[in-house]
C-alpha positions as CSV (number, residue, x, y, z in Angstrom):
1,X,116.9,101.7,80.4
2,X,114.4,104.5,80.9
3,X,111.1,104.5,82.8
4,X,108.4,105.0,80.2
5,X,105.6,105.4,82.7
6,X,103.8,108.8,82.9
7,X,104.8,111.1,85.6
8,X,101.7,111.0,87.7
9,X,102.2,111.9,91.4
10,X,102.2,108.6,93.4
11,X,99.6,108.2,96.1
12,X,100.8,108.3,99.8
13,X,99.8,105.9,102.6
14,X,101.7,106.9,105.7
15,X,101.6,104.8,108.8
16,X,99.8,106.4,111.8
17,X,102.2,109.0,113.2
18,X,103.1,110.3,116.6
19,X,103.7,108.1,119.7
20,X,100.1,107.6,120.9
21,X,98.3,104.4,121.6
22,X,97.4,103.8,117.9
23,X,100.7,105.0,116.4
24,X,103.0,102.9,114.3
25,X,105.8,103.5,116.8
26,X,103.8,101.7,119.5
27,X,102.3,99.0,117.2
28,X,105.0,97.7,114.9
29,X,106.4,94.9,116.9
30,X,105.3,92.4,114.2
31,X,107.2,94.3,111.5
32,X,110.2,94.4,113.9
33,X,110.2,90.6,113.6
34,X,110.9,91.0,109.9
35,X,114.0,93.0,110.6
36,X,115.2,90.6,113.4
37,X,114.6,87.6,111.2
38,X,116.9,89.0,108.5
39,X,119.7,90.2,110.8
40,X,122.1,87.3,110.5
41,X,121.2,86.8,106.8
42,X,122.0,90.4,106.0
43,X,125.2,90.3,108.0
44,X,126.4,87.2,106.1
45,X,125.4,88.7,102.8
46,X,127.4,91.9,103.4
47,X,130.5,90.0,104.6
48,X,130.4,87.8,101.5
49,X,129.0,90.1,98.8
50,X,129.8,93.7,99.6
51,X,132.8,95.0,97.7
52,X,134.6,97.5,99.8
53,X,136.5,98.6,96.7
54,X,133.3,100.2,95.3
55,X,134.0,103.3,97.5
56,X,135.1,106.2,95.5
57,X,138.5,107.7,96.5
58,X,139.3,110.0,98.1
59,X,135.8,110.1,99.8
60,X,136.0,107.4,102.5
61,X,132.3,107.2,103.2
62,X,129.6,104.6,102.8
63,X,126.1,105.8,101.9
64,X,123.1,103.7,103.1
65,X,119.4,104.3,102.4
66,X,116.4,102.7,104.1
67,X,113.4,103.0,101.8
68,X,110.0,103.2,103.5
69,X,111.4,104.0,106.9
70,X,108.2,105.2,108.5
71,X,108.6,106.7,112.0
72,X,110.9,104.2,113.7
73,X,112.0,102.3,115.7
74,X,112.4,99.4,113.3
75,X,114.3,101.4,110.7
76,X,117.0,102.2,113.3
77,X,117.4,98.5,114.1
78,X,117.7,97.7,110.4
79,X,120.3,100.4,109.7
80,X,122.4,99.5,112.8
81,X,122.5,95.8,111.5
82,X,123.9,97.0,108.2
83,X,126.4,99.4,109.8
84,X,127.6,96.6,112.2
85,X,127.9,94.2,109.3
86,X,130.0,96.6,107.2
87,X,132.3,97.3,110.2
88,X,132.7,93.6,110.7
89,X,133.6,93.3,107.0
90,X,136.3,95.9,107.4
91,X,137.7,94.2,110.5
92,X,138.1,91.0,108.5
93,X,139.9,92.8,105.7
94,X,143.7,92.7,105.8
95,X,144.3,95.6,103.5
96,X,141.8,98.1,105.0
97,X,142.6,99.6,108.4
98,X,140.3,102.6,108.6
99,X,136.6,102.1,108.9
100,X,134.8,104.7,106.7
101,X,132.2,107.2,107.9
102,X,128.5,106.2,107.4
103,X,125.8,108.5,106.0
104,X,122.3,107.1,106.3
105,X,119.3,108.4,104.4
106,X,115.8,107.7,105.8
107,X,113.3,107.8,103.0
108,X,109.5,107.8,103.0
109,X,106.7,109.9,101.5
110,X,106.6,113.6,102.3
111,X,103.4,112.9,104.3
112,X,105.3,110.6,106.6
113,X,105.7,111.8,110.2
114,X,109.4,112.7,109.9
115,X,109.2,114.8,113.1
116,X,108.6,111.7,115.2
117,X,111.3,109.9,113.3
118,X,113.9,112.7,113.9
119,X,113.0,113.0,117.6
120,X,113.6,109.3,117.9
121,X,117.1,109.1,116.4
122,X,119.4,107.0,118.6
123,X,121.7,109.5,120.4
124,X,124.8,107.3,120.2
125,X,124.4,106.2,116.6
126,X,127.5,105.5,114.5
127,X,126.3,107.3,111.4
128,X,125.3,110.7,110.1
129,X,121.5,110.9,109.4
130,X,119.3,112.7,106.9
131,X,115.6,112.4,105.9
132,X,114.7,112.1,102.2
133,X,111.0,112.6,101.4
134,X,109.6,111.2,98.2
135,X,108.3,108.0,96.6
136,X,110.8,105.2,96.0
137,X,109.0,104.4,92.8
138,X,111.0,107.3,91.3
139,X,114.5,108.8,91.6
140,X,115.6,110.0,95.0
141,X,119.4,110.2,94.9
142,X,122.2,111.3,92.5
143,X,123.5,108.7,90.1
144,X,125.9,106.1,91.4
145,X,125.8,107.6,95.0
146,X,124.4,104.8,97.2
147,X,126.3,101.7,98.3
148,X,123.5,99.8,100.1
149,X,119.7,100.1,99.8
150,X,117.5,98.4,102.4
151,X,113.7,98.1,102.4
152,X,111.5,96.0,104.8
153,X,107.8,95.5,104.6
154,X,107.4,98.5,102.1
155,X,107.4,97.0,98.6
156,X,104.0,95.5,99.2
157,X,102.5,99.0,98.9
158,X,101.6,100.0,95.4
159,X,102.3,103.5,94.0
160,X,98.5,103.8,93.4
161,X,95.3,101.8,93.3
162,X,94.9,100.2,89.8
163,X,92.6,102.6,87.8
164,X,90.6,99.7,86.3
165,X,89.2,98.5,89.6
166,X,87.6,101.9,90.4
167,X,86.1,102.3,86.9
168,X,82.4,101.2,86.9
169,X,82.6,100.6,83.1
170,X,85.6,98.2,83.5
171,X,85.4,94.4,83.8
172,X,87.8,94.9,86.7
173,X,85.5,97.1,88.8
174,X,85.9,95.8,92.3
175,X,82.4,96.6,93.6
176,X,81.8,95.6,97.2
177,X,85.4,94.7,98.0
178,X,88.3,96.5,99.4
179,X,91.1,94.2,98.0
180,X,91.7,91.5,95.4
181,X,91.2,88.7,97.9
182,X,88.5,86.4,96.5
183,X,87.9,88.9,93.7
184,X,87.3,88.0,90.0
185,X,90.3,87.3,87.8
186,X,90.2,90.7,86.2
187,X,90.7,92.4,89.5
188,X,93.6,90.2,90.5
189,X,95.2,90.8,87.1
190,X,94.8,94.6,87.5
191,X,96.7,94.5,90.9
192,X,99.4,92.2,89.4
193,X,99.9,94.4,86.5
194,X,100.2,97.5,88.7
195,X,102.7,95.7,90.9
196,X,104.8,94.7,87.9
197,X,104.8,98.4,86.7
198,X,105.8,99.6,90.1
199,X,108.6,97.1,90.5
200,X,109.9,98.1,87.0
201,X,110.0,101.8,88.1
202,X,111.6,100.9,91.5
203,X,114.4,98.8,89.9
204,X,115.1,101.4,87.2
205,X,115.5,104.1,89.8
206,X,117.7,102.0,92.1
207,X,119.8,100.9,89.1
208,X,120.7,104.5,88.5
209,X,121.4,105.4,92.1
210,X,123.5,102.4,93.2
211,X,127.2,102.3,92.6
212,X,128.5,99.4,90.6
213,X,128.9,96.6,93.0
214,X,126.4,98.1,95.4
215,X,123.9,95.9,97.2
216,X,120.1,96.0,97.7
217,X,118.6,94.0,100.5
218,X,114.8,93.7,100.3
219,X,112.3,92.1,102.7
220,X,109.0,91.4,100.9
221,X,105.9,89.6,102.2
222,X,105.1,87.1,99.5
223,X,102.3,84.6,98.8
224,X,103.7,81.2,97.9
225,X,103.1,80.1,94.3
226,X,101.1,77.0,95.4
227,X,98.3,78.7,97.4
228,X,95.5,81.1,96.7
229,X,95.6,84.7,98.0
230,X,92.5,83.9,100.0
231,X,94.6,81.4,102.0
232,X,97.3,84.0,102.7
233,X,97.1,85.1,106.4
234,X,97.3,88.9,105.8
235,X,94.7,88.6,103.0
236,X,92.4,86.8,105.4
237,X,92.7,89.7,107.9
238,X,91.9,92.1,105.1
239,X,88.8,90.0,104.2
240,X,87.7,90.2,107.8
241,X,88.2,94.0,107.8
242,X,86.2,94.2,104.6
243,X,83.3,92.3,106.2
244,X,83.2,94.9,109.0
245,X,82.9,97.7,106.5
246,X,80.1,95.8,104.7
247,X,78.2,95.4,108.0
248,X,78.6,99.1,108.6
249,X,77.2,99.9,105.2
250,X,74.2,97.8,105.8
251,X,73.3,99.8,108.9
252,X,73.9,103.1,107.2
253,X,77.1,104.1,109.0
254,X,78.9,104.4,105.6
255,X,77.4,104.8,102.1
256,X,77.4,102.0,99.5
257,X,79.2,104.4,97.0
258,X,81.9,105.1,99.5
259,X,82.4,101.4,100.2
260,X,82.5,100.6,96.5
261,X,85.2,103.3,95.9
262,X,87.8,102.2,98.4
263,X,90.5,99.7,97.5
264,X,93.6,98.9,99.5
265,X,96.8,99.6,97.7
266,X,98.5,96.4,98.9
267,X,99.8,93.5,96.8
268,X,101.6,90.3,97.8
269,X,103.6,88.9,94.9
270,X,104.5,85.3,94.4
271,X,108.2,84.4,94.2
272,X,107.7,83.7,90.5
273,X,106.4,87.3,89.9
274,X,109.4,88.7,91.8
275,X,111.9,86.7,89.9
276,X,110.3,87.8,86.6
277,X,110.6,91.4,87.7
278,X,114.3,91.0,88.6
279,X,115.1,89.2,85.4
280,X,113.5,91.8,83.2
281,X,115.8,94.4,84.7
282,X,119.4,93.8,83.6
283,X,121.1,96.1,86.0
284,X,121.1,93.6,88.9
285,X,122.4,90.1,89.5
286,X,120.4,88.0,91.9
287,X,122.8,87.2,94.7
288,X,120.4,85.4,96.9
289,X,116.7,84.8,97.6
290,X,115.3,82.8,100.5
291,X,112.4,82.5,102.7
292,X,112.8,83.6,106.3
293,X,110.8,82.6,109.4
294,X,108.9,85.4,111.0
295,X,109.5,85.8,114.7
296,X,106.8,86.7,117.3
297,X,104.3,84.4,115.7
298,X,102.1,84.3,118.8
299,X,99.8,87.4,118.5
300,X,97.0,88.3,120.8
301,X,93.8,89.9,119.8
302,X,94.7,93.4,120.9
303,X,98.1,93.5,119.3
304,X,96.9,92.3,115.9
305,X,94.1,94.8,115.9
306,X,96.4,97.7,116.8
307,X,99.0,96.6,114.3
308,X,96.4,96.6,111.5
309,X,95.0,100.0,112.7
310,X,98.5,101.5,112.8
311,X,99.1,100.4,109.2
312,X,95.7,101.0,107.6
313,X,94.0,103.5,109.8
314,X,95.3,106.4,107.8
315,X,94.0,104.9,104.5
316,X,90.5,104.4,106.0
317,X,90.4,107.8,107.7
318,X,91.4,109.5,104.4
319,X,88.5,107.8,102.6
320,X,85.8,107.6,105.2
321,X,86.7,110.3,107.7
322,X,88.0,109.9,111.3
323,X,84.6,109.5,112.9
324,X,84.2,105.8,112.0
325,X,87.7,104.5,112.7
326,X,87.0,103.4,116.3
327,X,83.9,101.6,115.2
328,X,85.7,99.8,112.4
329,X,88.4,98.4,114.5
330,X,86.1,97.6,117.4
331,X,84.1,95.5,115.1
332,X,87.3,93.9,113.7
333,X,88.4,93.0,117.2
334,X,85.1,91.3,118.0
335,X,85.2,89.3,114.8
336,X,88.8,88.4,115.3
337,X,87.9,86.9,118.6
338,X,85.8,84.4,116.8
339,X,88.6,83.6,114.3
340,X,91.3,82.2,116.7
341,X,93.4,80.7,113.9
342,X,94.4,84.2,112.8
343,X,96.1,84.7,116.2
344,X,98.3,81.6,115.9
345,X,100.6,81.8,112.9
346,X,102.3,78.6,114.0
347,X,99.2,76.7,113.0
348,X,98.1,79.0,110.2
349,X,101.4,80.0,108.7
350,X,100.8,81.1,105.2
351,X,102.8,84.2,105.4
352,X,106.1,84.0,103.5
353,X,108.8,86.5,104.1
354,X,111.3,86.6,101.3
355,X,114.8,88.1,101.6
356,X,116.2,89.2,98.3
357,X,119.8,90.3,97.7
358,X,120.6,92.1,94.5
359,X,123.9,93.5,93.2
360,X,124.3,96.3,90.8
361,X,126.1,95.4,87.6
362,X,127.9,97.7,85.2
363,X,125.9,99.1,82.3
364,X,125.8,96.9,79.3
């Protein structure tokens, strides 16, 4: 199967780099909960599903890649979970005495702050490490070279904003909004179509790069089939952010044209959409899919504001310039204070974290 999409250069949306007060390093505790929630599930999946015979002799090495690694420290926790699980698998094996070497590839866009990532590598890690810049919506590695792919909280980012929603002549023009939350049907469909195209490209690339019998463990924020996107917790946060930008436009801090031209490249698929994407691609068998509970559900106003700023601050700064970022998130924080339900996910739990385990099959 070949990717028939054109070869446009994917857009890049790096998390806030460095180690400062607004950095992703300092404000990714919530995303860490994704990794921690999946720890035992991934360990069990590797013990049960990973075929240690998929290693190519005489090279006794296992190659692991984390896609969308950002700047740490969550990527290190995820990778160590995988390494520990494979070591446990070997310890349980009666016919394998020697535990192989591990080579781990940390992937993100070239604009990612790899310097911060490299400086943060655990000094006593059990693996060799390398950075691999590039979009995971295209090829990154040689054919049949990777044994395990992992990705957490990254496949909700589109390769680009759907073109239709920025076209004033299109029925899907998303005037006055920054997302598809509460948008007309045409806008939602444009996002959904873009996501389906991106997932097709992602699966085609990984199908080429995984060894037969290799695994792919994905953590994806998903909106349940039975609720509207406007009821989805993260979409409610984006709607609140949108209202702050609209208020700033009304008082002349940003222009109407600039507001109309920004759209966040985020999409939260339903389980049905994900299953359809996996089933269209014949290189993988679905070994498991389940919903996981997200830890650290009690958020305070400051941590939620900083988490959103670390993730979206770069997108907003690229579009509006850096002189309005403090103002945007100051307004967001004040509005959030009047929306207490967003701070208690136990009572307002509409966020669904899906763990998906795929296994690479031989070519038909």
